[in-house]
Every structure is written in structure tokens, then in C-alpha cells.
C-alpha positions in Angstrom: 0.0 0.0 0.0 1.0 3.6 -0.5 -0.5 7.0 0.0 -0.9 9.5 -2.8 0.4 12.4 -0.9 -0.9 14.9 -3.4 -4.4 13.7 -2.8 -4.2 13.1 0.9 -5.7 15.8 3.1 -4.6 14.3 6.4 -8.1 13.7 7.7 -7.0 10.5 9.5 -10.1 8.6 8.5 -8.0 5.6 7.4 -6.2 5.2 10.7 -8.9 3.2 12.4 -9.3 0.9 9.4 -5.8 -0.5 9.6 -5.8 -3.8 11.6 -2.1 -3.6 12.4 -1.9 0.2 13.1 0.5 0.8 10.3 -0.8 4.3 9.3 0.3 7.4 11.0 0.6 11.1 10.2 3.8 12.5 8.7 4.1 16.1 7.8 0.4 16.5 7.8 -0.3 13.5 5.5 -1.1 9.8 6.1 2.0 7.6 6.0 2.1 3.8 5.8 4.8 2.0 7.8 6.0 -0.4 5.2 7.5 -3.0 7.6 4.3 -3.2 9.6 1.9 -3.1 6.7 0.6 -6.6 5.8 -0.9 -5.6 2.4 -4.4 -6.6 3.5 -5.8 -3.5 1.7 -8.6 -3.1 4.2 -7.9 0.6 4.4 -8.5 1.0 0.7 -11.5 -1.4 0.6 -13.2 0.4 3.4 -13.8 3.4 1.1 -13.3 5.9 4.0 -10.8 8.1 2.2 -12.7 11.1 0.7 -9.9 11.7 -1.8 -9.1 8.1 -2.9 -5.6 8.6 -1.8 -5.0 5.0 -0.7 -3.3 3.1 -3.6 -3.0 -0.6 -3.9 0.3 -1.4 -5.6 1.5 -4.2 -7.7 3.8 -6.3 -5.5 6.8 -8.4 -6.4 7.9 -11.5 -4.5 8.5 -12.0 -1.6 6.4 -9.0 -0.5 3.5 -10.3 -2.5 3.2 -13.0 0.2 1.8 -10.4 2.5 -1.2 -9.8 0.3 -1.6 -13.5 -0.5 -2.0 -14.4 3.2 -3.8 -11.2 4.3 -6.1 -9.9 1.5 -9.4 -11.8 1.8 -10.4 -10.7 -1.7 -7.4 -12.3 -3.5 -7.2 -16.1 -4.1 -3.9 -17.6 -3.1 -2.0 -18.7 -6.3 -1.1 -22.1 -4.9 -4.6 -23.1 -3.6 -7.1 -20.9 -5.3 -8.7 -20.2 -1.9 -9.4 -16.6 -0.7 -7.6 -15.1 2.3 -4.9 -17.2 3.9 -5.0 -19.7 1.1 -6.4 -22.8 3.0 -9.8 -24.2 3.7 -8.5 -25.6 7.0 -9.2 -28.9 8.7 -12.7 -27.7 9.6 -14.0 -28.7 6.1 -13.4 -32.4 6.9 -17.1 -33.1 6.7 -16.8 -32.7 2.9 -13.2 -33.5 2.3 -12.7 -36.5 4.6 -9.0 -35.8 4.7 -8.8 -36.7 8.4 -9.4 -40.4 9.0 -10.6 -42.0 12.2 -7.7 -42.3 14.6 -6.0 -39.2 13.4 -6.2 -35.6 14.5 -6.0 -32.4 12.5 -3.9 -29.7 14.2 -4.1 -26.1 13.1 -1.8 -23.5 14.7 -2.9 -20.0 13.8 -0.3 -17.3 14.3 -1.2 -13.6 14.5 -4.4 -11.7 14.8 -5.6 -8.2 13.8 -3.6 -5.8 15.9 -0.7 -8.2 16.2 0.1 -10.0 12.8 2.9 -12.4 12.5 6.3 -12.7 10.8 7.1 -15.8 8.7 10.1 -16.2 11.0 7.7 -16.9 13.8 5.8 -19.3 11.5 9.0 -21.1 10.9 9.7 -21.4 14.6 6.4 -23.2 15.1 6.9 -25.5 12.1 10.4 -26.4 13.2 9.2 -27.3 16.7 6.6 -29.7 15.1 8.7 -31.2 12.4 10.9 -33.5 14.6 7.7 -35.2 15.8 7.3 -36.7 12.3 4.1 -34.9 11.7 2.4 -34.8 8.3 2.2 -31.2 7.1 -0.9 -30.5 5.1 0.2 -30.3 1.4 -2.7 -28.0 0.4 -1.7 -25.4 3.0 0.3 -22.5 1.5 2.7 -22.4 4.5 3.8 -25.9 3.5 4.5 -24.7 0.0 7.0 -22.2 1.5 9.1 -25.0 3.2 12.5 -25.9 1.8 12.4 -29.2 3.7 9.3 -30.6 5.3 11.5 -32.9 7.5 12.8 -29.8 9.3 9.9 -27.3 8.8 12.4 -24.6 7.5 11.0 -21.9 5.3 12.7 -20.2 2.4 15.2 -17.7 3.7 13.8 -14.8 1.6 10.3 -15.0 3.2 11.3 -14.9 6.9 11.1 -11.1 7.3 7.7 -10.8 5.6 4.6 -10.5 7.6 0.9 -11.6 7.4 -2.2 -10.7 9.3 -2.3 -14.3 10.3 -1.0 -17.7 9.0 -1.9 -21.3 9.6 0.4 -24.2 10.1 -1.6 -27.4 9.5 -0.6 -30.9 10.3 -2.3 -34.3 11.0 -1.1 -36.8 13.6 -2.1 -40.0 15.2 -4.3 -39.5 18.3 -1.6 -40.7 20.7 0.8 -37.9 19.6 -1.4 -35.0 20.8 0.4 -34.3 24.0 3.8 -34.4 22.2 2.5 -31.6 19.9 1.1 -29.6 22.8 4.4 -29.8 24.7 6.3 -28.7 21.6 4.0 -25.7 21.2 4.5 -24.8 24.9 8.2 -24.9 24.3 7.9 -22.6 21.3 5.6 -20.0 23.0 8.4 -17.9 24.5 10.4 -17.9 21.3 7.8 -16.2 19.1 6.9 -12.5 19.0 3.2 -13.0 18.3 0.1 -14.8 19.6 -1.0 -18.2 18.4 -4.0 -20.5 19.0 -4.4 -24.2 18.7 -7.4 -25.9 16.9 -7.8 -29.7 17.0 -10.1 -31.3 14.5 -11.3 -34.9 14.5 -14.3 -36.9 13.3 -16.5 -38.0 16.2 -16.4 -41.6 17.4 -19.0 -43.2 15.1 -20.4 -45.4 17.8 -20.5 -43.1 20.9 -20.4 -39.7 19.3 -17.6 -38.7 21.7 -14.7 -36.4 20.9 -11.7 -38.8 20.6 -9.2 -36.4 22.2 -11.3 -34.9 24.9 -10.3 -37.4 27.7 -6.6 -36.8 26.9 -7.0 -33.0 27.4 -9.0 -33.5 30.6 -6.4 -35.8 32.1 -3.7 -33.2 31.4 -5.8 -30.4 32.8 -5.9 -28.5 29.5 -9.1 -26.5 29.0 -10.8 -26.7 25.6 -14.0 -25.5 23.9 -15.6 -28.3 21.8 -17.3 -27.3 18.6 -15.5 -23.9 18.6 -15.9 -24.0 14.8 -18.5 -25.8 12.8 -18.5 -25.9 9.0 -21.0 -28.1 7.3 -19.2 -28.0 4.0 -20.1 -24.8 2.1 -22.9 -26.6 0.2 -20.9 -29.7 -0.9 -22.1 -33.2 -0.2 -20.8 -35.0 3.0 -18.2 -37.7 2.7 -17.9 -40.8 4.8 -14.8 -40.9 7.0 -12.7 -44.0 6.9 -10.4 -45.4 9.7 -6.7 -44.7 9.3 
């Protein structure tokens, strides 16, 4: 993003639209902090500028990753999905990617007001990789890895930022606590916030959440059914056992 300084009247209407507080006033005109900006283009899409002074620029790689992960109106080139470029594990009702006996793990880094660097994304991925996890191949973060055995990302992307990014893996049910311990170890090493989503088919006989008892035994609070997605209009698929 850039500001057309000839058009800008310094009204500050765009300030509140920026989810990462990257806009400030410089010499009476709006100014965008380029390191902080995640190229989500929300300020321009909001239409609050009375002079149309907010300009969406053509971006070259690797800065274009900011827009690919942050602009909800642009499909990611690797997946064709809008926004962060992934449908996430929550669409399992229609994809049946997760089999019975396996868990889908989604670690979301960043949030409006915080954002995340891809260096922090790499930190999380590299903590998980030694556990022999399966990185979701349709997730765009996975496409940035130079080696899925280590979780390392391409060097040129590490200083880029996104509003948020998802690291997605699937694991056997009995590895859940290993993953949680790895994330607890990573927490002080990242300069952002992250949250953990665990997805799984319900037990077909009892209707129970397969991992619930493991979390209870380890005194880890959780909110079941935090996200429900019935498939965006697509037919359901039967889930098989791993």
C-alpha cells in the first residue's frame, strides 16, 4: 500500500481501518509504515478516504506473500482459496481428509492488531517437524518450506509479515500431547500470539470427541465445537479409519 500524498488531506479517516496500526501522520499526510503493513488492503477497501488517496500497488515476490495471506479478496495462487489460502481442517465433513484415529492440528499465528512474521511461523513449524508430523500439502505455508523434514521456510520470506498464517498438520491421536508440549516450548520464542485448533471426526459409535479425555487428564481446558463448518454446500463424505 502507498498513499498518494498529493491527494491526501490528512483527515486520519483511514487510521482506524488498519488492523495492524501501520498508518500514522507524517508532515500532515497519512503515511504507511512499510515494515508493519501486511498488504491486506482493508484501508482501501473500506472506502473511507474522501480523496481516494490510498493506492493498492502491484507487489513483487517476496512482499507479495503479505497480500496472498492477508487480503481476503485475493485467491492464493497455490490453492485458489481466498484469504490465507487454505480451507483448514474444519471442512473435513466434505473432504474426509482426516481419518478416524488421526487428529488435524491447526496452529494459527497472528491476529488483527498483532500480525505475525514468517520467521515466527518457521519457529512453530520447526518445533513440530521433529515429531514426524504430516504437514498438510494444500496449505500455503507448507509450500514455502524448503524441507518438510525440518519445517524450515525459504530464507527470503522470513522477514515478511501476514495478518495471520496457519500451520496445519495431522497426527495419530496418541501424539497429541507431544504436539502440545512442543508448542508450549515454542511459545516464549515467538513474537506474536497463536492459538491451537484440534479437529477430528466424532467416534461413530459413541459420538464422543476422541481427544477430549486426553486433554482432561492433562488439565488442558478446551472448547468443543469452537468452529462448525458443514461444507459450504458440498455433499458429505464418509470418514474411513486410518
